[in-house]
N, C-alpha and C positions, 0 to 999 in steps of 0.2 A: 870473848868478843873484845878483848885487848882495846877495845873503842869507846870505854870506859863505861858504870853498874849502869841501869837503867830501874826508874823509879817511877810507878808509875796507878793508880787506883790502887792506893794501899800493898804491891805487889813491887819488892824492890828483887833483882838481879843483880847478881856480886861474882863480876871472875875476879878467878886469883891463880892467876899465872904458871905453870910449871912452875919456872924459878924462883919463884917466894913462895914456895912450898917443898922446891929440893921433888918432884917428882916429874915421873914419865907424860904427866897429863896437865890438863889447865879443866878447872872445876867452873863451876857455875853452883855459887850459892843461890836455893831460889829463898824467899820470905814473906809473908805476908804478914801488912802491923804487927811487926818484928820479932813472928815465933817464925825458923826456918820447917818451910816447909816440902822440903825438898831436894837436888841437887842434879851434877848432871854430870856426866864428865867426857871430856874431848880430847880435843886436838885443833889449835886454832890453828893457821899462817896465811897470812897477808889477806883474803879475801875468801879464806876457805874456810870451813871450817869440818870438822868426822864428829861425829856424834857415834860414838857410844852410850851408852844410858842416859837414861833422866828417869830416873827413883824418886817419886810421889811419897814421899810416909804413906804410911797403909791410913790411916785418923784422914786425909788429907786428897782422899783420892778419887778424883766425881766433880772435882770442882771445878773444875779447868787448868789449874799451872802449865802442869807437862803444856796444855794449848797452845795459852800463851807464851812463854817463850820460847816453840816454835815458831810461831809468831812476831817474834822482838827479835829472833835471828835472823827469819826471812828478809825484813827488813834494813841489816846489817850489810851481811853476808853475801857472795852471789853464787858461792858454789860450795852448795850441803850436802850433806851424805848421812844419812840414818847405818854404821854399821851392822854386819849381821843381826838380821832383823828378825831378833826369835818372831813363833808364828803366835802364839799369842800377843805381842804388837805391831799386828804387821794392817792389818782395818786402823790402827789409829795413826801411823802413816799414810795409810792409804788417803784420812779425814784429812789430812793437812796439806794436802799434794805432791804426796811422792810416791815415786815411781817403781813398781822392781826393778830392776838392775841387770836381774836377770843369774847375780852370784852370790846375792845374799844380804846384797843390801841396796836403800833405798835407795834416791835420791829426791831431789826435788830440783826441776824444772822451771825456772821464773820470767813468765811468760812475753811480761817488758825485755826481757835481756834477750830475745830474739828479733 
């Protein structure tokens, strides 16, 4: 995100830039009550973010952590792309308000920005 970590309702979203970890990706650590429940791999470029994966660990799936992360990203970034969405994840991205771009990517179009 590059705009600071988010802590709300005991959920912490910690952003680790690619420069800080010598990676080609920016990472998002997702924790609930100080327990890591997942992570996301992305690239951040100004007001744009490309999400390559959101991985909520199996024992924490279904509790809304992935949706919470996406909602928070929508509040910060004006251009959001979910890269090469797998068939098993398409419904998740559609429920988050993303649309199929026709090339395997799903994009979020903020109604307020139009």
